[in-house]
C-alpha positions in Angstrom: 10.5 -6.3 -19.5 7.9 -4.0 -20.9 4.3 -5.3 -21.3 3.0 -5.0 -24.8 -0.3 -3.6 -25.9 1.3 -3.0 -29.3 -0.5 -5.7 -31.4 -2.5 -8.9 -31.2 0.0 -11.2 -32.9 2.9 -10.9 -30.5 2.3 -14.3 -28.8 2.9 -17.6 -30.5 -0.4 -19.5 -30.6 -3.0 -21.0 -28.2 -1.8 -24.2 -26.5 -4.6 -26.2 -28.0 -3.3 -25.3 -31.5 0.3 -25.9 -30.6 -0.6 -29.3 -29.2 -2.5 -30.3 -32.4 0.6 -29.3 -34.5 2.8 -31.3 -32.3 0.6 -34.5 -32.1 0.3 -34.6 -35.9 3.9 -33.7 -36.6 5.2 -37.1 -37.8 2.1 -38.0 -39.8 2.7 -38.0 -43.6 0.1 -36.0 -45.5 -0.5 -34.7 -49.0 0.9 -31.2 -49.8 -0.6 -27.9 -51.1 -3.7 -28.1 -49.0 -4.8 -31.5 -50.0 -4.2 -33.0 -46.6 -7.0 -34.3 -44.4 -6.7 -31.5 -41.9 -7.2 -28.8 -44.4 -10.1 -30.6 -46.0 -11.8 -31.1 -42.6 -11.2 -27.4 -41.6 -12.7 -26.3 -44.9 -15.8 -28.3 -44.2 -16.2 -26.7 -40.8 -15.9 -23.3 -42.3 -18.4 -24.1 -45.0 -20.9 -25.3 -42.4 -20.6 -21.9 -40.6 -20.9 -19.8 -43.7 -23.6 -21.8 -45.4 -24.1 -22.5 -49.1 -21.3 -24.0 -51.0 -18.4 -21.6 -50.8 -14.8 -22.2 -51.9 -12.2 -22.0 -49.1 -8.5 -21.3 -49.6 -5.8 -21.0 -46.9 -2.9 -18.5 -47.1 -0.3 -17.4 -44.6 -1.1 -13.8 -43.9 -3.4 -10.8 -44.4 -1.4 -8.8 -46.9 -1.0 -11.9 -48.9 -4.7 -12.6 -48.8 -5.5 -9.1 -49.9 -3.1 -8.9 -52.8 -3.9 -12.4 -54.0 -7.6 -11.8 -54.0 -7.6 -8.4 -55.5 -5.0 -9.2 -58.2 -7.1 -12.2 -59.2 -10.4 -10.4 -59.5 -9.4 -7.2 -61.3 -8.6 -6.5 -65.0 -5.5 -4.2 -65.6 -7.6 -1.1 -65.9 -9.8 -1.7 -62.8 -9.4 -0.2 -59.4 -10.3 -0.7 -55.7 -12.5 1.6 -53.5 -11.5 1.7 -49.8 -11.6 3.9 -46.7 -8.6 6.2 -46.3 -7.7 4.2 -43.2 -7.8 0.8 -45.0 -5.0 -1.6 -44.4 -4.3 -2.0 -48.1 -3.9 1.8 -48.3 -1.6 2.5 -45.3 0.0 -0.7 -44.1 0.9 -2.9 -47.1 3.8 -1.1 -48.8 1.9 -0.5 -52.0 1.2 -4.2 -52.4 -2.0 -3.6 -54.4 -0.5 -0.9 -56.5 2.4 -3.2 -57.2 -0.1 -5.6 -58.9 -1.1 -2.7 -61.2 -4.3 -1.5 -59.5 -5.1 1.9 -58.1 -6.8 2.4 -54.7 -9.5 5.1 -54.7 -9.8 6.2 -51.1 -12.7 7.8 -49.2 -12.3 9.8 -46.0 -14.5 8.4 -43.3 -14.7 9.3 -39.6 -15.0 5.7 -38.4 -13.2 3.6 -40.9 -16.4 2.3 -42.5 -17.8 2.8 -46.0 -21.5 3.5 -46.7 -23.5 3.4 -49.9 -23.5 7.2 -50.2 -19.7 7.2 -50.1 -19.6 4.7 -53.0 -22.2 6.5 -55.0 -20.5 9.8 -54.7 -17.2 8.5 -55.8 -18.5 6.7 -58.8 -19.6 10.0 -60.4 -16.0 11.1 -60.6 -14.8 8.5 -63.2 -14.7 9.3 -66.9 -15.3 6.6 -69.5 -12.0 5.3 -71.1 -9.8 8.0 -69.7 -9.7 6.8 -66.1 -9.5 3.5 -64.2 -12.9 1.9 -63.5 -13.7 0.9 -59.9 -14.6 -2.7 -59.8 -14.1 -3.8 -56.1 -15.1 -2.3 -52.8 -12.7 -3.3 -49.9 -13.9 -3.1 -46.3 -12.5 -4.4 -43.0 -14.4 -5.9 -40.1 -13.3 -4.9 -37.6 -11.9 -1.8 -39.2 -8.4 -0.4 -38.6 -9.9 1.9 -35.9 -11.7 -0.9 -34.2 -15.3 -0.2 -35.4 -17.6 -2.9 -36.7 -20.3 -3.2 -39.4 -23.9 -3.9 -38.4 -26.0 -6.4 -40.4 -28.0 -3.5 -41.8 -24.9 -1.6 -42.8 -23.4 -4.6 -44.6 -26.7 -5.4 -46.4 -27.0 -1.9 -47.6 -23.4 -1.8 -48.8 -23.8 -5.2 -50.6 -27.0 -4.0 -52.4 -25.2 -0.8 -53.4 -22.3 -2.8 -54.9 -24.7 -5.1 -56.7 -26.6 -2.2 -58.3 -23.3 -0.6 -59.4 -21.7 -3.8 -60.7 -19.1 -3.8 -58.0 -17.7 -6.7 -56.0 -17.6 -6.6 -52.2 -14.5 -7.9 -50.4 -14.2 -8.0 -46.6 -10.8 -8.1 -45.0 -11.3 -10.3 -41.9 -7.9 -10.0 -40.2 -9.8 -9.1 -37.0 -13.1 -10.8 -37.9 -13.0 -12.8 -34.7 -13.0 -9.6 -32.6 -15.8 -8.1 -34.7 -18.1 -11.2 -34.4 -17.3 -11.6 -30.7 -18.2 -8.0 -30.0 -21.2 -7.5 -27.6 -22.6 -5.0 -30.1 -22.3 -7.3 -33.1 -25.4 -8.6 -34.9 -23.6 -10.3 -37.9 -23.1 -14.0 -38.3 -21.0 -16.2 -40.6 -24.2 -16.9 -42.4 -24.6 -13.2 -43.1 -21.1 -12.9 -44.4 -21.9 -15.7 -46.7 -24.9 -13.8 -48.1 -23.7 -10.2 -48.2 -20.1 -10.4 -49.4 -18.7 -11.8 -52.6 -15.5 -12.8 -50.9 -14.1 -12.4 -47.4 -11.4 -13.9 -45.3 -11.2 -15.2 -41.7 -8.1 -14.1 -39.9 -6.2 -16.6 -37.8 -2.9 -14.7 -37.2 -4.6 -12.2 -34.9 -7.0 -14.7 -33.4 -4.8 -17.2 -31.6 -3.1 -19.1 -34.5 0.6 -19.1 -35.3 -0.3 -17.8 -38.8 -2.9 -18.2 -41.4 -6.0 -16.7 -43.1 -9.0 -18.5 -44.7 -10.2 -16.9 -47.9 -13.9 -17.7 -48.5 -15.4 -17.2 -52.0 -19.2 -16.9 -51.8 -19.5 -15.8 -55.4 -18.1 -18.8 -57.2 -18.4 -17.0 -60.6 -15.3 -15.0 -59.7 -13.1 -17.8 -58.2 -12.2 -19.6 -61.4 -8.4 -20.2 -61.5 -7.8 -18.7 -58.0 -5.5 -21.5 -57.0 -3.3 -20.6 -60.0 -3.0 -17.0 -58.8 -2.1 -18.2 -55.3 0.7 -20.3 -56.7 2.0 -17.4 -58.9 1.9 -15.1 -55.9 3.8 -17.5 -53.6 0.7 -18.2 -51.5 0.2 -21.9 -52.1 2.1 -23.6 -49.3 3.6 -27.0 -49.8 3.1 -27.7 -46.1 -0.5 -26.5 -46.3 -1.3 -28.8 -43.4 0.2 -26.2 -41.0 -2.7 -23.9 -41.9 -5.4 -26.6 -42.0 -4.5 -28.0 -38.6 -4.8 -24.5 -37.0 -8.2 -23.7 -38.5 -9.5 -27.1 -37.7 -8.7 -26.4 -34.0 -10.1 -22.8 -34.2 -13.4 -24.0 -35.6 -13.7 -27.4 -33.9 -15.4 -26.3 -30.7 -15.9 -22.5 -31.0 -12.3 -21.6 -29.9 -12.2 -18.9 -32.6 -14.8 -16.8 -30.9 -13.9 -17.8 -27.3 -10.4 -16.3 -27.7 -11.8 -13.2 -29.3 -14.3 -12.7 -26.5 -11.5 -12.6 -24.0 -9.5 -10.1 -26.1 -12.5 -7.9 -26.4 -13.2 -8.1 -22.7 -9.7 -7.0 -21.8 -10.0 -4.0 -24.2 -13.4 -3.0 -22.8 -12.1 -3.1 -19.3 -9.4 -0.6 -20.5 -11.9 1.5 -22.3 -14.5 2.0 -19.6 -11.8 2.7 -16.9 -10.0 5.2 -19.2 -13.3 6.9 -20.0 -14.0 7.0 -16.3 -10.8 9.0 -15.8 -12.3 11.7 -18.1 -10.0 10.7 -21.0 -11.4 11.0 -24.6 -11.2 8.4 -27.3 -10.8 9.1 -31.0 -13.7 6.7 -31.6 -15.8 4.4 -29.5 -15.1 0.7 -30.1 -16.4 -2.6 -28.9 -13.5 -4.8 -30.1 -9.9 -5.3 -29.0 -8.5 -2.0 -30.1 -9.0 1.3 -28.2 -7.5 4.8 -29.0 -7.3 7.1 -26.0 -6.1 10.7 -26.3 -3.4 11.5 -23.8 -1.0 14.3 -22.9 2.3 13.7 -24.6 4.0 13.8 -21.1 1.8 10.9 -20.1 2.5 9.0 -23.3 6.3 9.3 -22.8 6.0 8.2 -19.1 3.9 5.1 -20.1 6.5 4.1 -22.7 8.9 3.3 -19.9 6.9 0.2 -18.9 4.6 -0.5 -21.9 4.7 -0.9 -25.6 2.0 0.6 -27.8 1.6 2.6 -31.0 1.3 6.3 -31.0 -1.5 6.4 -33.6 -1.8 10.1 -34.4 -0.9 13.6 -33.3 -4.0 15.5 -32.0 -2.4 18.8 -31.3 0.9 20.2 -29.9 0.3 18.6 -26.5 -1.8 15.5 -27.1 -1.6 12.3 -29.1 -3.9 9.3 -29.6 -2.3 6.0 -28.8 -3.5 2.5 -29.8 -3.9 -0.2 -27.2 -4.5 -3.7 -28.5 -5.4 -6.7 -26.5 -5.3 -10.4 -27.6 -6.4 -13.9 -26.7 -3.7 -14.1 -24.0 -3.8 -10.6 -22.4 -3.7 -11.0 -18.7 -6.3 -9.1 -16.6 -3.5 -8.3 -14.1 -1.6 -6.4 -16.8 -4.7 -4.5 -17.7 -5.2 -3.5 -14.0 -1.6 -2.5 -13.7 -1.7 -0.3 -16.8 -4.8 1.5 -15.5 -3.2 2.1 -12.1 -0.1 3.5 -13.8 -2.2 5.7 -16.1 -4.3 7.0 -13.2 -1.2 8.0 -11.3 0.2 9.8 -14.3 -2.9 11.6 -15.5 -3.2 15.3 -14.9 -6.4 17.4 -15.1 -5.6 18.2 -18.7 -4.9 14.6 -19.6 
């Protein structure tokens, strides 16, 4: 069987979470997120974020994105994002299907900066174009990079000055916060975003994301939008139990730290072979540039995504690690890559 570095959601869930689901299975609870597990999980998340945010659980990342964005925008308002954003390239037009354009900005590292926003805003004509209202960012980004505290603060202040909302996609937030280069905390996310979500699907849960509204002025009626979009689960306890376990004793970041460590072992060894990366990351995704011959040979024993064509002879692949990636598999991949590598990669 091939070993997979294709994604970080290929396993089921961490045994601690599976056990909690099993132990509570026959208990009778209220539906639609009114169960005691969901309520307790929300309190743990609120304690991490600070203030008095509103927390909602949904099943997946695309669902979180389209539910939030469709709830916050008027019909003539649009979204600003990086050209690599998940909502732009991996959600089958979900945002556009709700009636909202995505205005993209080309960035070398998947991150947006104030000057990007300010430059784009000059292009919109009163009445005759859509009006940008929300800035969408991801942390970590689709290419594995992360925002620093200073970068997030600057972006938030830019958005405030321009009358824009700042929404952070946190599908891989655990990996970003567990990065050794990270200086952001949950408290910072509570201060410097209007809304963000905490990804569970890629962090050791079976499924689930926790949407956190820091700006309560924009969350009125959000539960109605969830219900209309099919995001309000009758058995909401399934989500609540998982987030309760993830946040009860720091499991959320412990699992991400392991995923990051496995990816960093891959990164440093691959760089040591003289192989280039399309960007330097400190999270659980890396993107080495390999000779196409090497890529095809590796496909015999490993699963991964060919991310982009570099030239006629080289392609960048994406290697993703997760909470359950075995160190032995990392070492074996590196041995195989080393044996295949030629002087020209």
